C-alpha positions in Angstrom: 0.1 0.0 0.1 3.0 2.1 0.8 4.4 1.7 -2.5 1.3 2.7 -4.1 0.5 5.9 -2.4 4.4 7.0 -3.4 3.9 5.5 -6.9 0.3 7.2 -7.4 1.7 10.8 -5.5 4.3 10.8 -8.3 1.9 10.2 -10.9 0.0 13.0 -9.8 2.5 15.1 -9.4 4.2 14.6 -13.1 1.0 15.0 -14.4 0.9 18.6 -13.3 4.2 19.8 -14.0 4.2 21.9 -16.9 4.5 20.8 -20.0 7.6 22.2 -22.2 7.0 24.7 -25.3 7.2 22.4 -27.8 8.9 25.3 -29.7 11.4 25.5 -27.4 13.9 22.8 -28.8 13.5 25.0 -31.8 15.1 27.9 -29.7 18.1 25.8 -28.3 19.3 24.5 -31.4 18.9 28.2 -33.1 22.0 28.0 -35.3 24.8 31.0 -34.9 26.7 30.5 -38.1 29.7 31.3 -40.2 29.8 30.7 -44.1 34.2 29.9 -44.3 34.3 28.9 -47.4 37.3 31.0 -48.1 39.1 29.2 -45.4 41.2 26.6 -47.6 42.1 29.4 -49.8 43.2 31.3 -47.2 45.3 28.6 -45.4 46.8 28.1 -48.7 48.0 31.6 -48.7 49.4 31.4 -45.5 46.7 32.8 -43.2 46.8 32.2 -39.8 44.2 32.5 -37.3 44.7 33.1 -33.5 42.4 33.5 -30.1 42.5 36.2 -28.0 45.4 35.3 -25.7 47.5 35.3 -29.1 47.6 31.5 -29.8 47.4 30.1 -32.9 44.3 28.1 -33.9 42.0 26.1 -36.6 39.9 28.6 -38.0 36.8 26.5 -37.7 37.7 25.0 -34.0 38.5 29.2 -33.4 34.8 30.2 -34.4 33.3 27.1 -32.4 35.2 28.8 -29.2 33.5 32.1 -29.9 29.8 30.8 -30.2 29.4 29.2 -33.8 27.4 26.1 -34.2 26.9 26.2 -37.9 29.4 26.3 -40.9 27.7 27.2 -44.3 30.1 25.8 -47.6 29.4 27.5 -51.3 29.6 24.7 -53.9 30.6 25.8 -57.6 30.2 23.3 -60.8 33.7 23.9 -62.2 35.7 26.6 -60.5 38.7 27.8 -62.9 40.7 26.6 -59.7 40.1 23.9 -56.6 38.3 26.5 -54.7 34.7 25.6 -53.7 34.9 22.8 -56.0 33.0 19.3 -54.9 36.5 18.1 -53.2 37.3 21.4 -51.4 33.8 21.5 -50.3 34.1 17.7 -48.7 37.4 18.5 -47.3 35.5 21.5 -45.5 32.6 19.4 -44.6 34.9 16.6 -43.1 36.6 19.2 -40.5 32.8 20.7 -39.6 31.9 17.3 -38.7 35.0 16.5 -36.9 34.2 19.8 -34.7 30.2 18.6 -34.3 29.2 21.7 -36.1 26.1 21.8 -38.1 26.3 22.1 -41.7 24.8 23.8 -44.5 25.8 23.6 -48.2 24.8 26.6 -50.8 24.9 25.7 -54.3 25.8 28.5 -56.7 25.1 26.5 -59.9 27.9 28.2 -61.9 31.3 28.1 -62.1 31.8 31.5 -59.9 29.8 33.9 -57.8 26.2 33.9 -58.5 24.4 36.8 -56.7 21.7 39.2 -57.8 24.0 40.7 -60.5 25.4 37.2 -61.9 23.5 33.9 -62.6 26.0 32.9 -65.2 25.4 29.3 -66.6 28.2 26.8 -65.9 30.5 26.5 -69.0 29.9 22.8 -69.3 25.5 23.9 -69.6 26.6 27.2 -71.7 24.4 25.6 -74.9 21.6 23.8 -72.7 17.9 24.6 -72.9 15.7 24.3 -69.9 14.7 20.7 -69.7 18.5 20.1 -70.3 19.3 22.3 -67.2 17.1 20.7 -65.0 18.4 17.7 -65.6 22.1 18.9 -64.9 21.3 20.7 -62.2 19.6 18.0 -60.4 22.5 15.6 -61.4 24.9 18.4 -60.0 23.3 18.5 -56.8 23.0 14.7 -56.5 26.9 14.0 -57.5 27.6 16.9 -54.3 25.2 15.4 -51.7 26.3 11.8 -52.4 29.6 12.3 -51.9 28.9 14.0 -48.7 27.0 11.1 -47.5 29.5 8.8 -48.5 31.8 10.3 -45.4 28.4 10.4 -43.1 28.0 14.1 -43.5 24.4 15.1 -43.5 23.7 18.7 -44.2 20.7 20.3 -42.4 20.2 22.7 -44.6 21.1 22.8 -48.5 20.4 26.1 -50.6 19.2 25.5 -54.4 20.8 29.0 -55.5 22.6 32.0 -54.0 20.6 35.3 -53.8 18.4 34.2 -56.4 16.1 37.6 -56.8 16.0 37.4 -60.4 16.4 33.7 -60.9 18.9 31.1 -61.7 21.1 30.3 -64.7 20.2 32.9 -66.7 19.0 33.7 -69.1 16.7 30.2 -69.1 15.7 30.8 -65.5 15.3 34.4 -65.2 12.5 35.2 -63.1 11.6 38.5 -64.7 11.7 36.7 -68.0 10.3 33.3 -67.4 9.0 32.5 -63.6 7.8 29.2 -64.5 11.2 28.2 -65.6 13.0 29.6 -62.5 10.2 27.8 -60.4 11.1 24.6 -62.1 14.6 24.7 -61.5 14.1 25.3 -57.8 12.2 22.1 -58.1 14.5 20.1 -59.6 16.9 21.1 -56.7 14.4 20.2 -54.2 13.6 17.0 -55.6 17.3 16.0 -56.1 17.8 17.1 -52.5 15.1 15.3 -50.9 16.3 12.1 -52.8 19.7 12.1 -50.6 18.9 13.6 -47.5 15.0 13.6 -47.3 15.1 15.5 -44.0 17.6 18.2 -45.1 15.6 21.5 -45.5 15.7 23.1 -49.2 16.2 26.9 -48.9 15.5 29.8 -51.5 17.6 32.6 -50.5 17.5 36.4 -51.7 19.4 39.3 -50.7 18.3 42.7 -49.2 16.2 41.4 -46.4 14.7 44.3 -45.5 13.4 44.6 -48.8 9.6 43.3 -48.4 8.3 43.9 -52.0 11.3 42.0 -53.6 10.7 39.0 -51.6 6.8 39.2 -52.0 7.6 39.5 -56.1 9.9 36.2 -56.0 7.9 34.1 -53.7 4.6 35.3 -55.0 6.0 34.0 -58.7 7.5 30.8 -57.0 4.0 30.0 -55.0 1.8 30.4 -58.4 4.2 28.0 -60.2 4.1 25.4 -57.2 7.9 25.5 -56.4 8.8 23.5 -53.1 11.2 25.1 -50.6 11.5 24.8 -47.0 12.9 27.8 -45.9 13.1 31.5 -46.8 17.1 32.8 -46.7 17.9 36.5 -46.5 21.4 38.6 -46.6 21.5 41.6 -44.4 24.6 43.7 -44.8 23.6 47.2 -43.5 25.9 50.1 -42.7 26.8 51.4 -39.2 24.6 54.4 -39.6 21.6 52.2 -41.0 21.6 48.7 -39.0 18.9 49.7 -36.7 16.3 50.7 -39.3 17.1 47.7 -41.6 17.0 44.9 -38.9 13.4 46.6 -38.2 12.3 46.1 -41.6 14.1 42.5 -42.0 12.0 41.4 -38.8 8.9 42.9 -40.6 9.8 41.0 -43.8 10.8 37.4 -41.9 7.2 37.7 -40.4 5.7 38.5 -43.5 7.3 35.2 -44.8 5.8 33.2 -42.4 2.3 34.7 -42.4 2.1 34.9 -46.2 4.0 31.6 -47.1 3.8 29.6 -44.0 7.7 28.8 -44.1 10.5 28.7 -41.9 13.1 31.7 -42.5 16.9 32.2 -41.9 19.2 34.9 -42.0 22.1 33.2 -44.1 24.3 36.0 -45.0 25.4 38.9 -42.6 27.8 41.2 -42.3 29.3 44.6 -41.5 32.6 46.9 -41.7 35.2 44.6 -39.7 36.5 48.2 -38.6 33.6 48.9 -36.3 32.9 45.9 -34.0 31.0 47.3 -31.4 28.3 48.1 -33.7 28.5 44.8 -35.3 28.2 43.2 -32.2 25.1 45.4 -31.3 24.0 44.7 -35.0 24.1 41.0 -34.4 22.7 41.0 -31.1 19.5 42.6 -32.2 19.4 40.6 -35.3 19.5 37.5 -33.7 17.1 38.6 -30.7 14.6 39.9 -33.6 15.1 36.3 -35.5 14.4 34.3 -32.2 11.3 36.5 -31.7 10.0 35.4 -35.7 6.1 34.4 -35.3 5.6 30.2 -34.4 9.4 30.4 -33.6 10.2 29.8 -37.2 13.2 32.3 -37.4 16.0 29.6 -37.3 19.4 31.5 -37.2 21.9 34.0 -38.0 25.0 33.4 -40.3 27.7 35.6 -40.7 29.5 35.6 -44.0 33.0 34.8 -44.1 33.8 36.1 -40.6 37.4 34.9 -40.7 38.2 36.7 -43.9 40.9 40.0 -42.6 43.6 42.4 -43.8 41.2 42.7 -46.8 41.0 39.6 -48.0 40.2 39.2 -51.8 39.4 42.9 -51.3 36.5 42.0 -48.6 35.9 44.6 -45.4 33.0 42.5 -43.9 34.5 40.3 -42.0 34.5 40.3 -38.1 38.9 39.4 -37.5 40.9 42.1 -36.7 44.1 42.6 -39.5 46.0 40.2 -36.9 43.8 37.3 -37.5 41.8 37.7 -34.4 38.3 37.5 -33.9 36.7 41.1 -33.1 34.3 41.5 -30.0 31.5 41.3 -32.7 31.3 37.7 -32.8 30.7 37.8 -29.1 27.4 38.2 -30.3 26.9 34.4 -30.9 28.0 33.6 -27.5 
């Protein structure tokens, strides 16, 4: 009888305990990330990285030590040199996996940079029409992802295109000319990703996360032509003088994307001038808090673009390391 009373009391107590918010696990695993695609090229050019004590430290491990839990890696089809090729991406992904970091793969579907002003078809695909492009895009996606899978690397997110404000694989997939083709190419990428990693979340990524009109135009068009995707990704690169305004506009856009399309959202690229680290820290802290506040807990994370780039590497000045290769205070926003 005594044992029964004890058990019954425990049962009543356990049923009275407040149940955890089902979304809290999403907040707990909020992605605080970095695109480090330049890392291997920087290392090959003898760039070194140092912790705040001055000790030389491997780049990804250093970023992990300041709070980064996610690594983003871009993929080019046939780059002129080795960098961002399938083999280069694999080498970096293995390192990220060994550090216990989460992984996002960013397909550019080009031999070089893809962005709002450039969506150049790979040279080997240059003469192909839309049907062939859909097949080539799918085969490339599957090839890279199967290579990762062979090494037991499982990306959580996969971007099908990079900053596709006006579509991909121009001119055939240019959204302002043929939205149906753009949507069809996105679907080819989506199906390819899911065929290898069914649980990976597929991202469609645009720049200018503050520009709601751009996002509505693009995603209304994709919706009209039944494009499939899981997450809406955004870039945000404000100035020291306007980050508060752009963060507010970005939050409004994030919430509108959730409400309008019922999708999760994510800041997949962010950056600010490296020599304004305190302002950048404030920007990132505010952006992280705003993304966490997104309706229905659908704000998945914030990633910094190439924070380890320093000393104007490749002319880039929006990193978060100082000229001596040490993280600035900006990255303490991730802790």
